[in-house]
N, C-alpha and C positions, 0 to 999 in steps of 0.2 A: 273822846271827846275832850275838846280843849275847856280849859280850865277859864280861859278867857280875863285872867287878874289884870290888863291893861285896858280892858273895854275896847279891844281895838277890833274889834267885829264891825264890820262896813259891806252895806250893798253898792255894789258900782253896777250901774245901768250903762250898756254898749248896744246901740241899737235897740232891737226886740228886747235883750236879753240880759236876766239881772243875775250877778256873778256876787256871791258871798267873800269878801279879802279880808284881812289882817292890816289894819294901818298902823304903817311903822311910827306915823308922828303920833301914834296915842303914848308912845314912849318917852318922859321926858329925857333929854338931852341927846338925840337921834340926829338932831341936827346937822354937827360937824361931823359924824362918821363919813368914813369913806362909801364910795358906791358899794362896795363887796360885803363890807359889814351891814353895811342896810337889809342884803339880800340874808343875810346870816340870821340878824333881827328879826327881820318876816318870820324865817324858818322857824325859830326857837318860839313867837308868838302863836303858829298854830300848830305848833306841836307841842304843846306847855301840858305837862299832864300831872305834874307837883313831885313824878320821880325821877323819866329820865330827863325831861326838861323843868325847870323849878322858875318862879319868878324872879328870885336870885339870880339864874343865870342872863334873864335876859336884862336884870338891874344890872350886872356885871358887863355885858356886852354891850349897853346906851353908856355907860361907865368907862370905855373905854378912853384911852391916852396915847394920843403918837407916841411919846415916852416910855411908854410900857415895853417890859419882858413879857413874853409868852409865857401865861402861868395860870391861866381860870382853863377848865375843861370845860368845853359845851359836848353837846350831843347833836348832830347835823345829820337831815335826812333827808337826800335829796330826793327828787322827783322820779329819777329812772337812772337806769345803767344800762351801758352800752358796751360793745363787747364786738372784739374780730376775732376769728376763728383759731388764730394762733393761741392765742391766751384765756379764748371762751369755751374751747373745747374742753380744755380741765376743769372749767368751771363745771359744765354741766358734768362729766364725770365726777366729780366731787359730791354734788349734789346728787346722784343717782347713788353715789356710794353713802350717804348721809342717810339715804333711805333706808338701806338696809340695815345702817346702824342702830338708826332711830326705832326701826320693828325690834333688832337685837336688845336694845333698851325698854323694851316693852311700850313706846309711843308709837301714836298714830305716823306712819310714813307719809299720808297726804299730806301732814303739816310741814314736810321738807317741800314747801312750794313758792315760788317767788311773787311778795305781795308787792313790789314797786312794779312798773312798767322795765322789762328787760328786754333789750332788742341786739342781735348778734347781724353783723356784716362780713360773711364770706368773702374775706379779700386778701388773705394771705398765703394762700395757697398756690397760686398758679407763678409758673417758672418761664421765664424766658427762655425755653431750649429754640424755641426756633425764631428765627429772625430775617430782616431783609427780605420778605416774600408777603404778597398780599393774604397767602395763605396761613401766615402767622398764628394772627390770632385763633382760627380755626385749629389749630394742629394743637397747641399749647393749652389751649381750650380740651380736647379731647384727652390729652395727658393728665392734664389735671383731673380730669370727673375719673380718669381709668386708676389715677394712684392713688384718690383719697375718697373714692367709693365707700367704703366701713367707714370714714370720720361721718362723712356725708347722712349714711344713714343712720346713724344715731344723732345728729342732730336733729333729723325728720322726725327720729323715736325723740326728744326732748321737744323739739316743736307739739306734738300731740300730746304729751303726759306730763307736762308743766302748764300753770297756767301764768297770762302775761307774759311770753315767751315767744317774740317771733322772732324769725331769723330772713335776712333779706341774700337770697342765693346767689352761686356767685356769676360773675360777670357781669356785676352792677354798679359797681364801682370801689373807692376806698371809704372805710368808714367813718371816717370825720370827714369827707368831702359828703358824703350820702346824709349825713349829719346835717351839717350846716344847709344843703343846699334842701332837705326834706324834710328830716326826721325832726329837728331842733324846732319848738314852739315859741320861744322866746319869754311867752306867757304861758303856763299850762294851765289845763282845766281839766278837773275830774271832781265826780259826785260821790259825796261825804256824809253818811248817814242821810241820803233824800236828798243835799241840798249843793248845786252846782259852784264849785270853789274855783278860783282864781288868783294861782300866786306863781312866784317867779318859776320857770323852767331853769333845774337844774339837774346836774346830773355828775355820774362817777363813771370812770370808763376802768376796761383793761388794758389799756394803751395808754402810753404816758403822753403821748400826742391829744388827748383826749382836748386838750386843753387851745386848740384851736378854734370849740364852740364860743370861747371867750370874745373873739371877735365880732358874733353877734350880741353881746353883751349877757351872755350866757355864763352863770358859775358852774365849770365842769374842769374835772382835774382827772389823771389818773391813778388807779389804784393797785394794789397787785390783786392776783385774779381772787384769793381765797377771803379779803376785803370787799369785795363785787359779791360775792358769794353770800358773805352776810347781810349784804345793802341789800341785794334781792329779797333775801326773807326778813324782810324789815330793820333789820338791826341798824340803830344810826351811827356813824361813822365818827368815832370821838377823835375829838381835836383841840387843841389849843388854841384861844383867840390870837391872829397871830400879828405879825407887824406887817404893815402897807406901806410898800414904797408907791411916793408920787412920781408918775415919769412925763414931763411936761415937754409935749411938743408944740413946736411952732415952727414958721416960713410953708415951704411945699417943696417936694423933689424937684434937684434939676431935670433938664433935659437927657438924656441917657442912663441915668439912674433908674435900677426897678425896685420893684417889690422884694425882691431877694438880696439886693445890694443893702435895703434899708433892713431888712432882717440880719443880717449877716451884721451890719454895724453894731445895732441892739444887741445882738446877743453878746459881741464884745463886751461892750461897756456891761450890761447888768453881771456878765460872769467875772469881769472884774472889779464891779461894786461888790458882789456877793447878795445872793438873795435867795439862798436856799432856805427853804420852809420859810418864804413871806408870799405874802399877796403882792404882785405888780399893777399898779391902776395906770391907766396911759389920762391925762385931762389937757385942757389948753385950747387955746387958737389953733391950734394946726392939727387936731381932732378932727375937725371939718375939712379936711382938705385930705384928709387918708382915705381912700375907697373902703369898703367893706373888705372887699377880696384880700385889701395889702389887709388887712386888719386881721384878716385870720391867718395871713402866713403869719404873720408877727407872734399871736397867741398860740398858734403851732410848736413853735418852737422855744416855749417856754418851756420845756425841759432840755434845751441845752443850755440854758442859760441859770438854770436850776429851780427858779422860781416855783410855786405850787399852782400859780395861777400867773396870768397875763391878756387883764381884761381890759374891754373897752366899753365906754358906757353907753346905753340906747340913745339913739337921733335919729334924725330924716334919714339919715344915709341904711341905716338899720329897716327900717322900714320902706326906702325904696328895694333893696335887697330883697325883702321879704315878697314885696309885689315880684321885681324882676323873677324870683323863683318860682313863682306861680301860687304863694301862700294865697286864700282869697282872704276877701276884703274886710270879713270878720274878724279874722284872726287878725290882722294887721290893726286894725282899728280898735282893739281890746289891747296889743301891746303899748299902742301910743297911750291910750287910756290909765292904763296900768300903771304905766312908769312915770306918766305926769302927776298921778293923784301919789305915789311915794316916793317921790324926790327921786328916782331912778332916772330920768332925765339929764342929758346932758346940757348943763349948761356953764360956756367957758366964761361968765361974768360973774361964777358962786364956784369957790374953793375949798375942798374937805381940808382937814386935816389929815399930814401923812407922817410917820414915823421917821422917813428918810424920803430924799427927792436926789432926781436928776433930769436933767434935759438935754433935748438933742433939736439943735435947728435943721429942718430936713434937709433944707438947701445946702450942708455941708456932708452930704452923703454921696460917695464917690461910689463908679463900680468896683467891686471885689469876689472874690472866690475865696473859700476857707477850706484849709487843711494841714499837713496830708491827711491828718488823723482824728481832729478833736474841730467840731460846729466853731468854737469862738476863737479857733487862730483864724482873724482874718488876713487876708492879703489884698491891699489894692492892686487892682489889674492891672498898674504898671510898674509893679512890684512883682508880678508873679513866677514869671522867668528866673531873677536873681535870687527869689526865695527858694523855689526848686533846687537851683545848684546849690545851695546852702545846706537844703535838708537830705537831699541825697544819699549825702553821704552817711548818713545812719541807716540806709538800707541796703546796703549794695557791699559787698567786699570786693577784695584785691582780685578776686579769681574772674571779675566783672568782664564779660568782653560782647561786643555786639555780634549779631545775628544777621548773615546774609540768608535769605529764603526765596520762596516763592509763594505767592499768595494770588489764585486765580491766572495764573500762567504769569505772573509779572513777579519782574525781581526786584524786591525790598530788604532796606537793611533796620533792624530793628535794634534800637540803641534804650538806654535810660531815661526814663519820660515815656516811651509808646504809650499810648492811651490805648487798653484793651477793651472797656468798657464807656461810651458815652449814652445816658441814659438820660432820659425824659421820662421824671417819674417822679411819684408821690403826693401825697395829697399837700402836701407843703406848696407848691408850685402848681400844680396842674389845674387844685382850685379857682386859678387865678387869671381871669381871661386875657389881662392884657399882656403879661408874661408868655403865655401861651400864644396866644395871638402875632406876640411878637418874635416867635421862634420859627413860628410859619412862614413869617413873611421874612426874614432874614433868609429860610429855606428857598422862599421863593425868589428871591434877587440872587441868591449866590447860585441854583441851576442856571440864572437867566445870563450871569457871568461865563458861565458854563464850568465852574467848581465842582468837584465830589467829594466823597470822604473818602478818606485815608482808609485804604483794601484792610487793614488790619484792625481798624476801629468796628466793635460792634454795638451799633446802635440800634437803640429801640424805643417806642413811644407806649407808655403806658397810661393810660389817661385816666385820670380819677373818677369821671363819672360819664354814661355814654353821652352827656349833654355837650361834654369837652368835644367828641367828635363830632357830633352833627353841627357843632357853630364853625369847628376847622371848617369839613364837610362844604356850607354852605357858602364858607367866606372860598372856597376853591384853592384852601391851604394843604388839603392832605396831600393833595396829589403830588405837590414839591417837596413836603415833608418826604413823601415815600419815595420818590425818587431819589434822596440821601440816604436812602433803607432805612429809614426813622417810619417804618411801619408800624399799625397799632399791633401789640402781642399781648396785650388782657389787658382789664379791667381790674387792678388788684396793685399791690406794692413792689410786688419784682424787685430790683435791683436796689431798693432802699433797704430793702428786710433781708436783704442776700440773695433772692430768689432770683440771680442775674442770669441762671445759667451759665453753661461753658462759654470758655472764651476760643476764640480761632486756635488749633491745635499748634500752629507757628506760635502764637502768643504765648500757651503755654509752653512750649521748648524754651524761647528766652527766657519765662520766668525760675524756669526750675534747673535748665539742663548750662544754660549760659547768665543766670546769678541775677538779670538785668531788673532793674525799679522797673516795674508794669506800672501803671496807672490808671485810673480810670476819673472820670467827669460824669458824675451828675447832679440834677435837680430834688437834690434830697434835705432830707434834715440830720442822717447821721452818715458820718465816715470815720468809724472808730475801725482801730486795726483788726485784718480776720475777716470784717463784716460783709465786705461788699461782693468779695468772690477770692476765691483761697490762692488764686496764680497772680492774682494784684497785691500789689503791696503799699500805695501810697494814693489815698482818695479824696479826691477835692470838689465841695459845694459849689453849683454854680445857679445861674439864670439859663433860664431854657432856651433863649436865644444863643448866650455864650456854649452852652452844652453840642450846640450844634455849628458855634464857631470851633472849638475845639475840637468835635470831628474831621472839619475840612483839614485843620493842620495837623491833628494826629498826634501829635506831642504834648506835653506839659511844660519841654522845654523850648519855649516859644514866647516870645512878646507880641501878643495881640494888639496893643495898644502902636507901635512900631513898626514892625515887620509885616509883609505880606500875609495872606492867606495861603494864596497861591498864584498863581498865573492861570487868567481867564482866556476864554476861546479868541480873544482877539490879540492873545499874546503879551496883556499889558497886567501888570501886579495888581491883584484885587486887596485893597485891604478892609478891613474891621467896619471905618468907618463908613466905607462905599458903598455897604449894604448892610447899614445897621437900619432899623425901619425907623422914623419920626413918630414921634407923640400923637400928629394929629393922623397918620395913617393908623395907627392902632385904634383911637378913637374912634374915626369913621368905621370900621371892620366890627368892632366892638358895640357899634351904635343901630348899625345896618344889619348884623346876622346873629344878634343873640334877642331871644325874646323870651313872655313865660309861657309862651303855649310851648316851647320844649322842655322845660321842666317838666310842664302837666302831666306831656306825652311820655318821658321816660320812666316817672316815678308812679304812671297810674295805676300800674298793679303790681308794685316794687316787691310784696312778699311773692308773687305768685312763681316766678320764677321759670326758664324755657321749659322745652320738652324734656330733656336731656334729668333736669331737677325733677318735674312731676312725675316722670317713670319710674324714679329708685324705688325700689323694693325700702317698707318703713315698716320696723317692730312695732308693735304696739305693748301695752298692760303699763301697768303702773313704775313696775319695776322691769329695770333692762335687765335682758339675758346675756350675760356676758359671753364672748365669743373664747374658751381657753387657748384657742390656736391663734387670736387675731394680736396680732403686732402694732396697729393703732390703738387700740381704745382697750385699756386692762384697767381690772379694779384697782385701785393703789392703797397701800398700807396702814393707813393713817389712823384709822379708828380701830385696828385688830385688836382685841382685848382691853378695849379701853373700860373702864369702870365707871360707872354711874357718878360718883363723886373723885377727882380729883386726887391723887397722889401727894403729899407735901415734896416740894421741889427741895434737890438738896443739892449740899457745896459741890464743886466739882473738884478732883483728885486725880494725881496722878497722867495728865492729859500729855498730847505730843499736837507741835503744830503740822498739820497735813500740808501747809502753806505760807511761806513772808513772800507778801507781795508790795508792790510798791505803791506811788500816788496815782490817781486817775484811774484805777482799776474798774471797770465799768461791769456794768450788768450784762453785756456783748463778750465777755470774757469770760464770766461766770456760769451764764446759762448757756445751754446749746442752741446754737443758731446756725444758720447756714446749712453747707454740704455736709453729706455724714459719710466718710474716709473708712475704704476696707479694711485699714489694720490700725483702727479705732476700736476699743471697748464696745462703743456703740457697733461698727461696724462687724466686729465676731460676732455679738450675740443676732444682728440680723441674719449671718451667713448662717448661724447653728439652725436659726427657725426658719432656714430653706427660701429666702428673700436674694434675690439676684443683685448687684452693685447696681444695675441699671434701675432698681425701683426701690435703692431705698429712700427715694425721696428726701425731704430735708429733716432736718430736727424739727423746726416749727409745727410741720405736718404730723409728726410723731408724740407732740406735748400732752395727747392722752397716754401715752405709754409709760410708766416710770422708768422700767429698767430700760429702754432706751434712756432717755432723760438723764436718772441717775450717772449713767457711763458716760455721759455727755459732759457733765458738768465739771467747771474747770478745765474744760479739753481745749480752750479756741487757740486754736494756730499761733496764735502771736503774744500768747501769757507767757508771761517771764515769773518764774517760780525760783526765788534766792535762794530757798532748799535745793536746789540741782542744779547750780551754774551753769553757763554754755547750752542748756536745754531752753528749746523753746515748745509752748503748747503744754496738754497737760500731765506733766511730768512732775515726780516729787521724791524725795528718801524717803525709802520705806524703813523708820529705827521700831518696828516691830521686829525686823530679824535681825542678829548682830551684827551682820557687815551693811547695815545700813542703805542697802543696793538702789539707785536710781531706778523707778518704774513709774507705771500710771497711778494718776491720782487715783483712780477706782481699784487698780488693783492692792495697792495701798490701803485704802480704807477696807478693806476685806481681810485683811490679816488683822489689820486695828478690831475691828469688830470684834472678829474669832477671838483674838488675847482678851476682850472685855477694856480696849482701853478708849477712851471719852477724847475725841478730838478739838483742836480750835484751829482759826484763821490769824494771822496776825497782818495785818495791813496798812498802807499807809493814807495820806487823804484825800477826799472823796471818792470814797468805798462806796463800787452801787451808782455810781452816777449811769445814764443814760435811760434803756426802756423798761417799763415798769412790767419786767419779768418776774411772776410768780415763782419761775420755775430757779431762778438763781437761787431763790429761797428754800424752797421745795428740796433741788437739788442737794443743797449744803446740808440739808436736814437728816438727809438719804445716804449721804458718804458717813453719818455719824457724829457731825461737825455741834459741841455742842454751845460754842459761846467764838464772835469776832469781836477782835479788839483792834480799833482802828483811830486813826489821826480823827479823821471826821468820817460821816455819811451822809449819802443825800437822803432825802426823804422817802421817798417811795419803797429803798430797798431796806434801809434800819427796820420803816413799821413791815415790812413783806419776812422778814427774821424775825421779828415779835411775834407774828403771826402764826408763823411754824414752829415756834419755842425755840427760838434759840436766840441766847443770850445779846445784845449788842452792849459792848461796852468802848469805852474812848480813854486813850493815854492821856494823861495827866497835859493840860495845856504846855505848849512847848517841849514836849516830850514825844519820840519817836521810841518805834523797834531798835533802830538805829544807835539813839542817845541815849538808850537805856544799856547798851551792849547786849542786846537779846541775836542771839544768830538762829534759833527757831531751833535747835540743836537741845534743848534744854525740858526739864519734865516739867508742866506747869499746875497750880493749884488755885483756884478761885475762890475765895473763902468772904461769904457775906452772902450768899445766895438764898441760905435759909430764910435770911431775913424778910423776903417776901411773902414767908406764909402768914405772916400775922396781919395783912393787910396793908402794909407802906411800902415806901419803894424808898430805901435807901441812895442816898445820894452818890456814894463811892461802895465797889467792892476792893477788897486787896488781893493782888495779884503777885503770885511769888514764884518764880521762875529758879528751878534748880538746874545747874550745868554740869554738864559731863564731868566735870573735875571736880563738883562739890560746892562750888561756888554758888551764893544764893541773889536774885536781885527780886527785891519788894517794891513794889507800887501800890497807889490808891488809882483805881481806874473808875471813873466817870461811868456810871449806869446811864443807859439809855434808854431806858423805859419812861417814858416823858410823863402818862398820864396814868389815873388809877386805872382807868380801861385798858390800857398795854398790859399793866401789873395782871388782871383777870385775865387776860389772854394767855399771859408767859405761863403762869402758873397750872391755867390746865392743859398746858400743853400746846394750844395755839389757838387761833382766834374759832376757827371750825368745830376743833373739841367743844369750847364752852357755849357757844350756840347752840351744838345740839344737844349739852346736858339738859340746857335752859330750857327749852323746847319740848326736852322729855320730861321735866318736872313740871313742866306746864301742862 
């Protein structure tokens, strides 16, 4: 029961319904707060209990000032948790294991049950194995169910065993698009103690792109799976009141510029400015001229520029989108009335106070792509060929040579830059009707001119929801896309998450035997090394119409702004400008071919699934019956031998470096993703358990099996470990053996464990950027790593490390492993860890590195345990252990 210290309770009547709300304006000082902090303020008002949330916490938030550095910890309680299956399956595995552990501690297993609304969308498991045929969707779906039956049966058990947990079955769409089109409410309602309350729809998600919902005015961000599990169990999210960056928008997009071009421009600006750990809010008169679909695209890529959120306020565009997507009028009316009551309605004439400011004139945005390995590396389309030719030298050797071959009986010549994959993929852009329709119109005009895709390009279309197929079909645009072999291959992330399927055999030969730099172009949000396809070296992000255009050209070594895309049926050159659709053409299709009934029909029975889903045999019971022969779902070891009370943490001594890494090491480099090769430790494990290589599936699909995942941690094919120079992939020096041979990271970790040697990781700047992958932290722990020392951390991964009981330390400002003379061959001691036992968090800990020649390097590393709550997680061995012990005590 809320204490209501500020007399904030108020009745809001909308239509015939009365809602209890907690008024933000009851708190003195609220007027200057940014939009996002008002949402947090309401959250504290509603959850004030004098223990977890106090009146002082509320006053501290109201007293926030723009120049404040984050220092005051608050406990934030999101309205719901949203998951996708790659990260969600391990969550349910952990909850099932926690039930058993609760029973072992003498508690009630039923206490391990979601208290918050928890939703999962199965969208990461479909792989584009088949393409270029009308049967591709059915074929890929058949393969998906065949490979993932165990996982899906486990999730169906979870849906029956846990309250407040629902699953959106495969083939529906991508989690973030389903979220904005159907699941998100903007204003949430729930009966509490017999009273119907209304409050902001807020969420945390087990995918970093949860921020897509920020475009709707919903405060939501990605967390690791372990944090999501705790939020599901009713535990608040510990956070410091953040700095808020105000991003003023003015003007409007020029003709020819797309939402993708806009978001790539914003990504570059914010990454250069530095917004890691901060909130970003868009304001100004230009906001009204940004359609909601464009806002969602911008919010989606918040992880690419590093901010916690990137939110747009609620306005008429929000209401129009809710109506368009089939929400009922009572809900729309509630959103409007609630936003205006709470000061959450956008008024461009009134400006909140912000910690930092940026500004963009939308008219300055130009057509762009980004690559070849980071989303923030924007390239003007007119500079793309020049930049490619500059960058390709870093991705090829002197032995590279063109490949003369045949495809479909036609002679072709493959050279550096040949596009192996052209994919319209990812909720980032498939949620945006304007760019999807632009792609269809461009395809239609290309077909009309007699153009075809180049035969070596694998072309795929993976809509983010079935509604996309509906309106493309109604507009007559599915056929021309299919004529260019952009057939629908599935409703899921596909290429953007690494589920691109194999490239053509000839392209694979060009990459592996001839050493060519094969490229991909995709309408996604991530293009990190090794992510898209193991045979693809350079990856570029582009809008859907540009993806189609590049498929026609077949190479990144082309200037689409000056050179023709090809020769038309009339023998004349066809240029991009000749087939680029006008804004009027796009708008005419949008207005005539999209209506609310499409959304209502497609989402009418969203949790039921098709016959394949409904016919799956479903286990029952409160405790899951683990199959000892399963290679998909296994009981993890996190709670084995866990005492009821934590043992004191100790200093780390005689540690060795498992890896020494450079800058911008992403969670894609750390956490297993993509295809599993037979010659890797994970592949060998599966072979030993009778799994044929054809059935290996992906690392993501096997995240419920810690044996596979720990073997794939730090095994990305593009990882460069400075301890093993000249290698690429999951290799390291094994100092547990006298000769210190080069071996796999996993095999070295086994030797270190047998010898009782703790491990550390040395890293550079932006360590752990990228997806909110809890396995980047879980795998790190299971390999025996006790601490990571980096120049800087990305927010989610740092939090995940603490959540798994791994200590994050930061080199002193201006220092690095190299500047301190560390080679990684030293023996390390970390002193001061024991100081955490007394309830405080020291600012620094002393690291002493003893070199093989007897020399010593000592420095004070900054402790990146940022809140008292994080200290509690660490000393308990992790956040799951902390929550489990608390529930057992209760």
